[in-house]
Biotite code that builds the C-alpha atoms (Angstrom):
import biotite.structure as struc

atoms = struc.array([
    struc.Atom([92.379, 108.568, 125.671], chain_id="A", res_id=1, res_name="UNK", atom_name="CA", element="C"),
    struc.Atom([88.556, 108.892, 125.797], chain_id="A", res_id=2, res_name="UNK", atom_name="CA", element="C"),
    struc.Atom([86.205, 107.545, 123.161], chain_id="A", res_id=3, res_name="UNK", atom_name="CA", element="C"),
    struc.Atom([85.288, 110.018, 120.558], chain_id="A", res_id=4, res_name="UNK", atom_name="CA", element="C"),
    struc.Atom([88.528, 112.172, 120.824], chain_id="A", res_id=5, res_name="UNK", atom_name="CA", element="C"),
    struc.Atom([89.348, 114.062, 117.504], chain_id="A", res_id=6, res_name="UNK", atom_name="CA", element="C"),
    struc.Atom([92.406, 114.922, 115.463], chain_id="A", res_id=7, res_name="UNK", atom_name="CA", element="C"),
    struc.Atom([91.645, 118.593, 116.253], chain_id="A", res_id=8, res_name="UNK", atom_name="CA", element="C"),
    struc.Atom([91.078, 118.537, 120.109], chain_id="A", res_id=9, res_name="UNK", atom_name="CA", element="C"),
    struc.Atom([90.264, 121.448, 122.331], chain_id="A", res_id=10, res_name="UNK", atom_name="CA", element="C"),
    struc.Atom([93.589, 121.884, 124.058], chain_id="A", res_id=11, res_name="UNK", atom_name="CA", element="C"),
    struc.Atom([91.771, 122.537, 127.550], chain_id="A", res_id=12, res_name="UNK", atom_name="CA", element="C"),
    struc.Atom([89.299, 119.361, 127.222], chain_id="A", res_id=13, res_name="UNK", atom_name="CA", element="C"),
    struc.Atom([91.482, 116.340, 126.087], chain_id="A", res_id=14, res_name="UNK", atom_name="CA", element="C"),
    struc.Atom([89.254, 113.984, 123.942], chain_id="A", res_id=15, res_name="UNK", atom_name="CA", element="C"),
    struc.Atom([86.621, 116.651, 122.702], chain_id="A", res_id=16, res_name="UNK", atom_name="CA", element="C"),
    struc.Atom([86.713, 118.959, 119.474], chain_id="A", res_id=17, res_name="UNK", atom_name="CA", element="C"),
    struc.Atom([87.318, 122.462, 120.009], chain_id="A", res_id=18, res_name="UNK", atom_name="CA", element="C"),
    struc.Atom([84.092, 124.659, 119.582], chain_id="A", res_id=19, res_name="UNK", atom_name="CA", element="C"),
    struc.Atom([84.451, 126.224, 116.202], chain_id="A", res_id=20, res_name="UNK", atom_name="CA", element="C"),
    struc.Atom([87.562, 124.055, 115.060], chain_id="A", res_id=21, res_name="UNK", atom_name="CA", element="C"),
    struc.Atom([87.767, 123.060, 111.436], chain_id="A", res_id=22, res_name="UNK", atom_name="CA", element="C"),
    struc.Atom([89.167, 119.963, 110.208], chain_id="A", res_id=23, res_name="UNK", atom_name="CA", element="C"),
    struc.Atom([90.957, 121.676, 107.311], chain_id="A", res_id=24, res_name="UNK", atom_name="CA", element="C"),
    struc.Atom([93.871, 122.543, 109.389], chain_id="A", res_id=25, res_name="UNK", atom_name="CA", element="C"),
    struc.Atom([95.571, 121.233, 112.447], chain_id="A", res_id=26, res_name="UNK", atom_name="CA", element="C"),
    struc.Atom([94.598, 122.600, 115.955], chain_id="A", res_id=27, res_name="UNK", atom_name="CA", element="C"),
    struc.Atom([97.308, 125.315, 116.806], chain_id="A", res_id=28, res_name="UNK", atom_name="CA", element="C"),
    struc.Atom([97.414, 123.985, 120.163], chain_id="A", res_id=29, res_name="UNK", atom_name="CA", element="C"),
    struc.Atom([98.385, 120.481, 118.869], chain_id="A", res_id=30, res_name="UNK", atom_name="CA", element="C"),
    struc.Atom([100.885, 122.091, 116.652], chain_id="A", res_id=31, res_name="UNK", atom_name="CA", element="C"),
    struc.Atom([102.622, 124.040, 119.608], chain_id="A", res_id=32, res_name="UNK", atom_name="CA", element="C"),
    struc.Atom([102.548, 120.985, 121.785], chain_id="A", res_id=33, res_name="UNK", atom_name="CA", element="C"),
    struc.Atom([104.611, 118.953, 119.218], chain_id="A", res_id=34, res_name="UNK", atom_name="CA", element="C"),
    struc.Atom([106.682, 121.812, 118.510], chain_id="A", res_id=35, res_name="UNK", atom_name="CA", element="C"),
    struc.Atom([107.623, 122.389, 122.179], chain_id="A", res_id=36, res_name="UNK", atom_name="CA", element="C"),
    struc.Atom([107.836, 118.645, 123.134], chain_id="A", res_id=37, res_name="UNK", atom_name="CA", element="C"),
    struc.Atom([110.214, 117.430, 120.405], chain_id="A", res_id=38, res_name="UNK", atom_name="CA", element="C"),
    struc.Atom([113.027, 119.601, 118.772], chain_id="A", res_id=39, res_name="UNK", atom_name="CA", element="C"),
    struc.Atom([113.084, 117.218, 115.616], chain_id="A", res_id=40, res_name="UNK", atom_name="CA", element="C"),
    struc.Atom([109.227, 117.352, 115.364], chain_id="A", res_id=41, res_name="UNK", atom_name="CA", element="C"),
    struc.Atom([109.540, 121.152, 115.621], chain_id="A", res_id=42, res_name="UNK", atom_name="CA", element="C"),
    struc.Atom([112.113, 121.199, 112.723], chain_id="A", res_id=43, res_name="UNK", atom_name="CA", element="C"),
    struc.Atom([109.788, 118.945, 110.647], chain_id="A", res_id=44, res_name="UNK", atom_name="CA", element="C"),
    struc.Atom([106.837, 121.064, 111.037], chain_id="A", res_id=45, res_name="UNK", atom_name="CA", element="C"),
    struc.Atom([108.587, 124.223, 110.453], chain_id="A", res_id=46, res_name="UNK", atom_name="CA", element="C"),
    struc.Atom([109.771, 122.666, 107.159], chain_id="A", res_id=47, res_name="UNK", atom_name="CA", element="C"),
    struc.Atom([106.363, 121.354, 106.100], chain_id="A", res_id=48, res_name="UNK", atom_name="CA", element="C"),
    struc.Atom([104.190, 124.339, 107.203], chain_id="A", res_id=49, res_name="UNK", atom_name="CA", element="C"),
    struc.Atom([100.421, 123.921, 107.790], chain_id="A", res_id=50, res_name="UNK", atom_name="CA", element="C"),
    struc.Atom([98.686, 120.665, 106.987], chain_id="A", res_id=51, res_name="UNK", atom_name="CA", element="C"),
    struc.Atom([95.180, 120.372, 105.375], chain_id="A", res_id=52, res_name="UNK", atom_name="CA", element="C"),
    struc.Atom([93.995, 117.613, 107.852], chain_id="A", res_id=53, res_name="UNK", atom_name="CA", element="C"),
    struc.Atom([90.743, 117.401, 105.794], chain_id="A", res_id=54, res_name="UNK", atom_name="CA", element="C"),
    struc.Atom([92.445, 116.534, 102.580], chain_id="A", res_id=55, res_name="UNK", atom_name="CA", element="C"),
    struc.Atom([93.751, 113.302, 103.996], chain_id="A", res_id=56, res_name="UNK", atom_name="CA", element="C"),
    struc.Atom([90.346, 112.129, 104.334], chain_id="A", res_id=57, res_name="UNK", atom_name="CA", element="C"),
    struc.Atom([88.957, 113.075, 100.926], chain_id="A", res_id=58, res_name="UNK", atom_name="CA", element="C"),
    struc.Atom([88.128, 110.439, 98.750], chain_id="A", res_id=59, res_name="UNK", atom_name="CA", element="C"),
    struc.Atom([87.549, 108.010, 101.448], chain_id="A", res_id=60, res_name="UNK", atom_name="CA", element="C"),
    struc.Atom([83.905, 106.661, 102.250], chain_id="A", res_id=61, res_name="UNK", atom_name="CA", element="C"),
    struc.Atom([81.944, 108.743, 104.798], chain_id="A", res_id=62, res_name="UNK", atom_name="CA", element="C"),
    struc.Atom([80.110, 105.737, 106.084], chain_id="A", res_id=63, res_name="UNK", atom_name="CA", element="C"),
    struc.Atom([82.019, 103.270, 108.605], chain_id="A", res_id=64, res_name="UNK", atom_name="CA", element="C"),
    struc.Atom([81.616, 100.201, 106.514], chain_id="A", res_id=65, res_name="UNK", atom_name="CA", element="C"),
    struc.Atom([82.886, 101.805, 103.285], chain_id="A", res_id=66, res_name="UNK", atom_name="CA", element="C"),
    struc.Atom([85.883, 103.310, 105.373], chain_id="A", res_id=67, res_name="UNK", atom_name="CA", element="C"),
    struc.Atom([86.772, 99.729, 106.478], chain_id="A", res_id=68, res_name="UNK", atom_name="CA", element="C"),
    struc.Atom([86.099, 98.295, 102.967], chain_id="A", res_id=69, res_name="UNK", atom_name="CA", element="C"),
    struc.Atom([88.473, 100.935, 101.500], chain_id="A", res_id=70, res_name="UNK", atom_name="CA", element="C"),
    struc.Atom([91.145, 99.887, 104.003], chain_id="A", res_id=71, res_name="UNK", atom_name="CA", element="C"),
    struc.Atom([91.071, 96.321, 103.028], chain_id="A", res_id=72, res_name="UNK", atom_name="CA", element="C"),
    struc.Atom([91.311, 97.113, 99.565], chain_id="A", res_id=73, res_name="UNK", atom_name="CA", element="C"),
    struc.Atom([94.395, 99.220, 100.166], chain_id="A", res_id=74, res_name="UNK", atom_name="CA", element="C"),
    struc.Atom([96.247, 96.589, 102.113], chain_id="A", res_id=75, res_name="UNK", atom_name="CA", element="C"),
    struc.Atom([99.643, 96.273, 100.596], chain_id="A", res_id=76, res_name="UNK", atom_name="CA", element="C"),
    struc.Atom([98.850, 98.248, 97.546], chain_id="A", res_id=77, res_name="UNK", atom_name="CA", element="C"),
    struc.Atom([100.104, 101.540, 96.344], chain_id="A", res_id=78, res_name="UNK", atom_name="CA", element="C"),
    struc.Atom([97.531, 104.476, 96.688], chain_id="A", res_id=79, res_name="UNK", atom_name="CA", element="C"),
    struc.Atom([97.039, 104.668, 92.841], chain_id="A", res_id=80, res_name="UNK", atom_name="CA", element="C"),
    struc.Atom([96.120, 100.904, 92.723], chain_id="A", res_id=81, res_name="UNK", atom_name="CA", element="C"),
    struc.Atom([93.890, 101.094, 95.743], chain_id="A", res_id=82, res_name="UNK", atom_name="CA", element="C"),
    struc.Atom([92.092, 103.883, 94.536], chain_id="A", res_id=83, res_name="UNK", atom_name="CA", element="C"),
    struc.Atom([91.765, 102.327, 91.013], chain_id="A", res_id=84, res_name="UNK", atom_name="CA", element="C"),
    struc.Atom([90.243, 99.110, 92.472], chain_id="A", res_id=85, res_name="UNK", atom_name="CA", element="C"),
    struc.Atom([88.024, 100.814, 94.809], chain_id="A", res_id=86, res_name="UNK", atom_name="CA", element="C"),
    struc.Atom([86.736, 102.959, 91.964], chain_id="A", res_id=87, res_name="UNK", atom_name="CA", element="C"),
    struc.Atom([85.678, 99.773, 90.273], chain_id="A", res_id=88, res_name="UNK", atom_name="CA", element="C"),
    struc.Atom([83.907, 98.278, 93.287], chain_id="A", res_id=89, res_name="UNK", atom_name="CA", element="C"),
    struc.Atom([82.051, 101.690, 93.505], chain_id="A", res_id=90, res_name="UNK", atom_name="CA", element="C"),
    struc.Atom([81.043, 101.309, 89.801], chain_id="A", res_id=91, res_name="UNK", atom_name="CA", element="C"),
    struc.Atom([79.738, 97.894, 90.407], chain_id="A", res_id=92, res_name="UNK", atom_name="CA", element="C"),
    struc.Atom([77.494, 99.366, 93.234], chain_id="A", res_id=93, res_name="UNK", atom_name="CA", element="C"),
    struc.Atom([76.164, 102.007, 90.772], chain_id="A", res_id=94, res_name="UNK", atom_name="CA", element="C"),
    struc.Atom([78.391, 104.893, 91.648], chain_id="A", res_id=95, res_name="UNK", atom_name="CA", element="C"),
    struc.Atom([78.553, 104.862, 95.416], chain_id="A", res_id=96, res_name="UNK", atom_name="CA", element="C"),
    struc.Atom([80.364, 102.838, 98.094], chain_id="A", res_id=97, res_name="UNK", atom_name="CA", element="C"),
    struc.Atom([78.521, 99.556, 98.568], chain_id="A", res_id=98, res_name="UNK", atom_name="CA", element="C"),
    struc.Atom([76.579, 98.663, 101.716], chain_id="A", res_id=99, res_name="UNK", atom_name="CA", element="C"),
    struc.Atom([76.867, 95.127, 103.109], chain_id="A", res_id=100, res_name="UNK", atom_name="CA", element="C"),
    struc.Atom([73.922, 93.816, 101.404], chain_id="A", res_id=101, res_name="UNK", atom_name="CA", element="C"),
    struc.Atom([75.291, 94.957, 98.026], chain_id="A", res_id=102, res_name="UNK", atom_name="CA", element="C"),
    struc.Atom([78.669, 93.619, 98.691], chain_id="A", res_id=103, res_name="UNK", atom_name="CA", element="C"),
    struc.Atom([77.510, 90.313, 99.653], chain_id="A", res_id=104, res_name="UNK", atom_name="CA", element="C"),
    struc.Atom([75.495, 90.546, 96.058], chain_id="A", res_id=105, res_name="UNK", atom_name="CA", element="C"),
    struc.Atom([78.342, 90.503, 93.959], chain_id="A", res_id=106, res_name="UNK", atom_name="CA", element="C"),
    struc.Atom([79.809, 87.153, 93.083], chain_id="A", res_id=107, res_name="UNK", atom_name="CA", element="C"),
    struc.Atom([83.410, 86.216, 93.524], chain_id="A", res_id=108, res_name="UNK", atom_name="CA", element="C"),
    struc.Atom([84.096, 86.607, 89.759], chain_id="A", res_id=109, res_name="UNK", atom_name="CA", element="C"),
    struc.Atom([82.885, 90.234, 89.939], chain_id="A", res_id=110, res_name="UNK", atom_name="CA", element="C"),
    struc.Atom([85.103, 91.106, 92.989], chain_id="A", res_id=111, res_name="UNK", atom_name="CA", element="C"),
    struc.Atom([88.183, 89.220, 91.334], chain_id="A", res_id=112, res_name="UNK", atom_name="CA", element="C"),
    struc.Atom([87.462, 91.407, 88.149], chain_id="A", res_id=113, res_name="UNK", atom_name="CA", element="C"),
    struc.Atom([87.528, 94.717, 90.197], chain_id="A", res_id=114, res_name="UNK", atom_name="CA", element="C"),
    struc.Atom([91.040, 93.764, 91.251], chain_id="A", res_id=115, res_name="UNK", atom_name="CA", element="C"),
    struc.Atom([90.501, 92.299, 94.709], chain_id="A", res_id=116, res_name="UNK", atom_name="CA", element="C"),
    struc.Atom([92.631, 88.866, 95.463], chain_id="A", res_id=117, res_name="UNK", atom_name="CA", element="C"),
    struc.Atom([91.039, 85.761, 96.517], chain_id="A", res_id=118, res_name="UNK", atom_name="CA", element="C"),
    struc.Atom([92.011, 86.576, 100.145], chain_id="A", res_id=119, res_name="UNK", atom_name="CA", element="C"),
    struc.Atom([90.556, 90.024, 100.172], chain_id="A", res_id=120, res_name="UNK", atom_name="CA", element="C"),
    struc.Atom([87.247, 88.738, 98.575], chain_id="A", res_id=121, res_name="UNK", atom_name="CA", element="C"),
    struc.Atom([87.042, 86.333, 101.713], chain_id="A", res_id=122, res_name="UNK", atom_name="CA", element="C"),
    struc.Atom([87.907, 89.362, 104.112], chain_id="A", res_id=123, res_name="UNK", atom_name="CA", element="C"),
    struc.Atom([85.318, 91.846, 102.655], chain_id="A", res_id=124, res_name="UNK", atom_name="CA", element="C"),
    struc.Atom([82.649, 89.131, 102.602], chain_id="A", res_id=125, res_name="UNK", atom_name="CA", element="C"),
    struc.Atom([83.346, 88.278, 106.277], chain_id="A", res_id=126, res_name="UNK", atom_name="CA", element="C"),
    struc.Atom([83.334, 92.127, 107.112], chain_id="A", res_id=127, res_name="UNK", atom_name="CA", element="C"),
    struc.Atom([79.871, 92.294, 105.437], chain_id="A", res_id=128, res_name="UNK", atom_name="CA", element="C"),
    struc.Atom([78.502, 89.203, 106.994], chain_id="A", res_id=129, res_name="UNK", atom_name="CA", element="C"),
    struc.Atom([79.478, 90.444, 110.497], chain_id="A", res_id=130, res_name="UNK", atom_name="CA", element="C"),
    struc.Atom([78.057, 93.998, 110.258], chain_id="A", res_id=131, res_name="UNK", atom_name="CA", element="C"),
    struc.Atom([74.918, 92.528, 109.000], chain_id="A", res_id=132, res_name="UNK", atom_name="CA", element="C"),
    struc.Atom([74.711, 90.077, 111.937], chain_id="A", res_id=133, res_name="UNK", atom_name="CA", element="C"),
    struc.Atom([75.784, 92.985, 114.273], chain_id="A", res_id=134, res_name="UNK", atom_name="CA", element="C"),
    struc.Atom([78.559, 90.894, 115.429], chain_id="A", res_id=135, res_name="UNK", atom_name="CA", element="C"),
    struc.Atom([80.524, 94.200, 114.391], chain_id="A", res_id=136, res_name="UNK", atom_name="CA", element="C"),
    struc.Atom([78.125, 96.908, 115.647], chain_id="A", res_id=137, res_name="UNK", atom_name="CA", element="C"),
    struc.Atom([79.441, 99.918, 113.467], chain_id="A", res_id=138, res_name="UNK", atom_name="CA", element="C"),
    struc.Atom([76.976, 102.365, 115.293], chain_id="A", res_id=139, res_name="UNK", atom_name="CA", element="C"),
    struc.Atom([78.530, 101.494, 118.604], chain_id="A", res_id=140, res_name="UNK", atom_name="CA", element="C"),
    struc.Atom([82.324, 102.130, 117.653], chain_id="A", res_id=141, res_name="UNK", atom_name="CA", element="C"),
    struc.Atom([82.472, 105.824, 118.050], chain_id="A", res_id=142, res_name="UNK", atom_name="CA", element="C"),
    struc.Atom([81.468, 105.431, 121.852], chain_id="A", res_id=143, res_name="UNK", atom_name="CA", element="C"),
    struc.Atom([84.375, 102.805, 122.540], chain_id="A", res_id=144, res_name="UNK", atom_name="CA", element="C"),
    struc.Atom([87.930, 103.366, 123.375], chain_id="A", res_id=145, res_name="UNK", atom_name="CA", element="C"),
    struc.Atom([90.503, 103.021, 120.925], chain_id="A", res_id=146, res_name="UNK", atom_name="CA", element="C"),
    struc.Atom([91.605, 99.453, 122.350], chain_id="A", res_id=147, res_name="UNK", atom_name="CA", element="C"),
    struc.Atom([87.946, 98.219, 122.318], chain_id="A", res_id=148, res_name="UNK", atom_name="CA", element="C"),
    struc.Atom([87.691, 99.436, 118.485], chain_id="A", res_id=149, res_name="UNK", atom_name="CA", element="C"),
    struc.Atom([90.822, 97.480, 117.805], chain_id="A", res_id=150, res_name="UNK", atom_name="CA", element="C"),
    struc.Atom([89.567, 94.514, 119.325], chain_id="A", res_id=151, res_name="UNK", atom_name="CA", element="C"),
    struc.Atom([86.221, 94.590, 117.468], chain_id="A", res_id=152, res_name="UNK", atom_name="CA", element="C"),
    struc.Atom([87.650, 95.251, 114.116], chain_id="A", res_id=153, res_name="UNK", atom_name="CA", element="C"),
    struc.Atom([90.556, 92.614, 114.418], chain_id="A", res_id=154, res_name="UNK", atom_name="CA", element="C"),
    struc.Atom([87.887, 90.106, 114.976], chain_id="A", res_id=155, res_name="UNK", atom_name="CA", element="C"),
    struc.Atom([87.141, 90.166, 111.280], chain_id="A", res_id=156, res_name="UNK", atom_name="CA", element="C"),
    struc.Atom([89.008, 87.825, 109.059], chain_id="A", res_id=157, res_name="UNK", atom_name="CA", element="C"),
    struc.Atom([91.851, 89.619, 107.628], chain_id="A", res_id=158, res_name="UNK", atom_name="CA", element="C"),
    struc.Atom([91.502, 92.681, 109.298], chain_id="A", res_id=159, res_name="UNK", atom_name="CA", element="C"),
    struc.Atom([94.674, 93.516, 111.597], chain_id="A", res_id=160, res_name="UNK", atom_name="CA", element="C"),
    struc.Atom([95.584, 96.182, 114.008], chain_id="A", res_id=161, res_name="UNK", atom_name="CA", element="C"),
    struc.Atom([97.017, 98.412, 111.140], chain_id="A", res_id=162, res_name="UNK", atom_name="CA", element="C"),
    struc.Atom([93.454, 98.403, 109.546], chain_id="A", res_id=163, res_name="UNK", atom_name="CA", element="C"),
    struc.Atom([91.902, 99.328, 112.834], chain_id="A", res_id=164, res_name="UNK", atom_name="CA", element="C"),
    struc.Atom([94.335, 101.931, 113.385], chain_id="A", res_id=165, res_name="UNK", atom_name="CA", element="C"),
    struc.Atom([93.704, 103.511, 110.124], chain_id="A", res_id=166, res_name="UNK", atom_name="CA", element="C"),
    struc.Atom([89.831, 103.553, 110.722], chain_id="A", res_id=167, res_name="UNK", atom_name="CA", element="C"),
    struc.Atom([90.649, 105.315, 114.089], chain_id="A", res_id=168, res_name="UNK", atom_name="CA", element="C"),
    struc.Atom([92.658, 107.809, 112.416], chain_id="A", res_id=169, res_name="UNK", atom_name="CA", element="C"),
    struc.Atom([91.110, 108.556, 109.046], chain_id="A", res_id=170, res_name="UNK", atom_name="CA", element="C"),
    struc.Atom([87.318, 107.637, 109.912], chain_id="A", res_id=171, res_name="UNK", atom_name="CA", element="C"),
    struc.Atom([87.011, 108.503, 113.602], chain_id="A", res_id=172, res_name="UNK", atom_name="CA", element="C"),
    struc.Atom([89.482, 111.177, 113.761], chain_id="A", res_id=173, res_name="UNK", atom_name="CA", element="C"),
    struc.Atom([91.052, 109.921, 116.973], chain_id="A", res_id=174, res_name="UNK", atom_name="CA", element="C"),
    struc.Atom([94.046, 112.206, 117.968], chain_id="A", res_id=175, res_name="UNK", atom_name="CA", element="C"),
    struc.Atom([96.351, 109.760, 119.700], chain_id="A", res_id=176, res_name="UNK", atom_name="CA", element="C"),
    struc.Atom([97.016, 106.983, 117.467], chain_id="A", res_id=177, res_name="UNK", atom_name="CA", element="C"),
    struc.Atom([100.328, 105.609, 116.650], chain_id="A", res_id=178, res_name="UNK", atom_name="CA", element="C"),
    struc.Atom([100.396, 102.815, 114.096], chain_id="A", res_id=179, res_name="UNK", atom_name="CA", element="C"),
    struc.Atom([103.842, 101.368, 115.298], chain_id="A", res_id=180, res_name="UNK", atom_name="CA", element="C"),
    struc.Atom([103.774, 98.908, 112.405], chain_id="A", res_id=181, res_name="UNK", atom_name="CA", element="C"),
    struc.Atom([103.320, 101.338, 109.470], chain_id="A", res_id=182, res_name="UNK", atom_name="CA", element="C"),
    struc.Atom([106.175, 101.311, 107.200], chain_id="A", res_id=183, res_name="UNK", atom_name="CA", element="C"),
    struc.Atom([105.916, 104.769, 106.011], chain_id="A", res_id=184, res_name="UNK", atom_name="CA", element="C"),
    struc.Atom([105.891, 106.090, 109.532], chain_id="A", res_id=185, res_name="UNK", atom_name="CA", element="C"),
    struc.Atom([108.968, 104.008, 110.499], chain_id="A", res_id=186, res_name="UNK", atom_name="CA", element="C"),
    struc.Atom([110.723, 105.106, 107.331], chain_id="A", res_id=187, res_name="UNK", atom_name="CA", element="C"),
    struc.Atom([109.963, 108.884, 108.033], chain_id="A", res_id=188, res_name="UNK", atom_name="CA", element="C"),
    struc.Atom([111.322, 108.489, 111.549], chain_id="A", res_id=189, res_name="UNK", atom_name="CA", element="C"),
    struc.Atom([114.289, 106.599, 110.467], chain_id="A", res_id=190, res_name="UNK", atom_name="CA", element="C"),
    struc.Atom([115.285, 109.697, 108.186], chain_id="A", res_id=191, res_name="UNK", atom_name="CA", element="C"),
    struc.Atom([114.103, 112.392, 110.442], chain_id="A", res_id=192, res_name="UNK", atom_name="CA", element="C"),
    struc.Atom([115.526, 111.155, 113.520], chain_id="A", res_id=193, res_name="UNK", atom_name="CA", element="C"),
    struc.Atom([118.759, 109.742, 111.647], chain_id="A", res_id=194, res_name="UNK", atom_name="CA", element="C"),
    struc.Atom([118.332, 106.233, 112.851], chain_id="A", res_id=195, res_name="UNK", atom_name="CA", element="C"),
    struc.Atom([120.624, 103.634, 111.553], chain_id="A", res_id=196, res_name="UNK", atom_name="CA", element="C"),
    struc.Atom([117.817, 101.590, 110.303], chain_id="A", res_id=197, res_name="UNK", atom_name="CA", element="C"),
    struc.Atom([114.007, 101.134, 110.466], chain_id="A", res_id=198, res_name="UNK", atom_name="CA", element="C"),
    struc.Atom([113.053, 101.592, 114.279], chain_id="A", res_id=199, res_name="UNK", atom_name="CA", element="C"),
    struc.Atom([111.396, 98.639, 116.080], chain_id="A", res_id=200, res_name="UNK", atom_name="CA", element="C"),
    struc.Atom([107.839, 99.083, 117.470], chain_id="A", res_id=201, res_name="UNK", atom_name="CA", element="C"),
    struc.Atom([109.190, 99.587, 120.850], chain_id="A", res_id=202, res_name="UNK", atom_name="CA", element="C"),
    struc.Atom([111.777, 102.171, 119.955], chain_id="A", res_id=203, res_name="UNK", atom_name="CA", element="C"),
    struc.Atom([109.208, 104.241, 117.715], chain_id="A", res_id=204, res_name="UNK", atom_name="CA", element="C"),
    struc.Atom([106.868, 104.243, 120.746], chain_id="A", res_id=205, res_name="UNK", atom_name="CA", element="C"),
    struc.Atom([109.760, 105.557, 122.647], chain_id="A", res_id=206, res_name="UNK", atom_name="CA", element="C"),
    struc.Atom([110.545, 108.323, 120.403], chain_id="A", res_id=207, res_name="UNK", atom_name="CA", element="C"),
    struc.Atom([106.636, 109.235, 119.986], chain_id="A", res_id=208, res_name="UNK", atom_name="CA", element="C"),
    struc.Atom([106.033, 109.418, 123.844], chain_id="A", res_id=209, res_name="UNK", atom_name="CA", element="C"),
    struc.Atom([106.717, 113.258, 123.953], chain_id="A", res_id=210, res_name="UNK", atom_name="CA", element="C"),
    struc.Atom([103.805, 113.631, 121.234], chain_id="A", res_id=211, res_name="UNK", atom_name="CA", element="C"),
    struc.Atom([101.141, 112.598, 123.200], chain_id="A", res_id=212, res_name="UNK", atom_name="CA", element="C"),
    struc.Atom([98.061, 113.233, 123.243], chain_id="A", res_id=213, res_name="UNK", atom_name="CA", element="C"),
    struc.Atom([98.569, 114.241, 119.392], chain_id="A", res_id=214, res_name="UNK", atom_name="CA", element="C"),
    struc.Atom([100.511, 111.217, 117.989], chain_id="A", res_id=215, res_name="UNK", atom_name="CA", element="C"),
    struc.Atom([98.102, 111.230, 115.054], chain_id="A", res_id=216, res_name="UNK", atom_name="CA", element="C"),
    struc.Atom([99.016, 114.662, 113.982], chain_id="A", res_id=217, res_name="UNK", atom_name="CA", element="C"),
    struc.Atom([102.720, 113.717, 114.482], chain_id="A", res_id=218, res_name="UNK", atom_name="CA", element="C"),
    struc.Atom([102.138, 111.015, 111.989], chain_id="A", res_id=219, res_name="UNK", atom_name="CA", element="C"),
    struc.Atom([100.539, 113.095, 109.397], chain_id="A", res_id=220, res_name="UNK", atom_name="CA", element="C"),
    struc.Atom([103.513, 115.277, 109.393], chain_id="A", res_id=221, res_name="UNK", atom_name="CA", element="C"),
    struc.Atom([105.719, 112.179, 109.258], chain_id="A", res_id=222, res_name="UNK", atom_name="CA", element="C"),
    struc.Atom([103.810, 110.937, 106.073], chain_id="A", res_id=223, res_name="UNK", atom_name="CA", element="C"),
    struc.Atom([103.844, 114.336, 104.724], chain_id="A", res_id=224, res_name="UNK", atom_name="CA", element="C"),
    struc.Atom([107.884, 114.627, 105.180], chain_id="A", res_id=225, res_name="UNK", atom_name="CA", element="C"),
    struc.Atom([108.195, 111.478, 102.641], chain_id="A", res_id=226, res_name="UNK", atom_name="CA", element="C"),
    struc.Atom([106.897, 113.742, 100.054], chain_id="A", res_id=227, res_name="UNK", atom_name="CA", element="C"),
    struc.Atom([103.552, 111.741, 99.640], chain_id="A", res_id=228, res_name="UNK", atom_name="CA", element="C"),
    struc.Atom([99.892, 112.373, 100.233], chain_id="A", res_id=229, res_name="UNK", atom_name="CA", element="C"),
    struc.Atom([99.546, 110.176, 103.471], chain_id="A", res_id=230, res_name="UNK", atom_name="CA", element="C"),
    struc.Atom([99.497, 106.543, 102.009], chain_id="A", res_id=231, res_name="UNK", atom_name="CA", element="C"),
    struc.Atom([99.770, 104.531, 105.081], chain_id="A", res_id=232, res_name="UNK", atom_name="CA", element="C"),
    struc.Atom([101.601, 101.303, 104.409], chain_id="A", res_id=233, res_name="UNK", atom_name="CA", element="C"),
    struc.Atom([100.853, 98.157, 106.331], chain_id="A", res_id=234, res_name="UNK", atom_name="CA", element="C"),
    struc.Atom([103.481, 96.028, 107.968], chain_id="A", res_id=235, res_name="UNK", atom_name="CA", element="C"),
])
């Protein structure tokens, strides 16, 4: 997949956003592809109906550092707990998502009081230092392929593939991301596809093969099928 592809791609030019497309709803071509490619996904889409794709990104910082910071905060936490902790960090920064300099200006006690564990404090500090040193060039990420971005992001302490995939899906809007380790996705597939247990990463990849190049949208429907606003769950 080309760098810069969006959740709502032009069906005639893979990897480019459709002219005049809105992120409020899924691209009809992508929905049609999923419905025709997989009867189980078709039943899921018909039951759920239209998705507000833009709503899945509301409340997330618009800047790339803030987006990664928010993902670190949310690791291994419920959506409610993650929102509460991030809101306290925003309050520390004067009402907006902190930039790397601001983040490093907080002492450990302040970050722990906001709700971060000691491990997460170390992670967000390493993230901020790498961004400031341009070891992680956030401005260059949109021009990179998905795998290149995963490689750059996972070089940061405590940021694994799941965090990189959430960044691809929810910040960069890449259209063909499949987070095989996400417990919510695995649980939804287990239920929808009547699996005897949670599918392995390899089995999930095989099930998802017909969804290409719109696996991100398929995942949004799977999260929605659990009855939740998408709250990705790391492995």
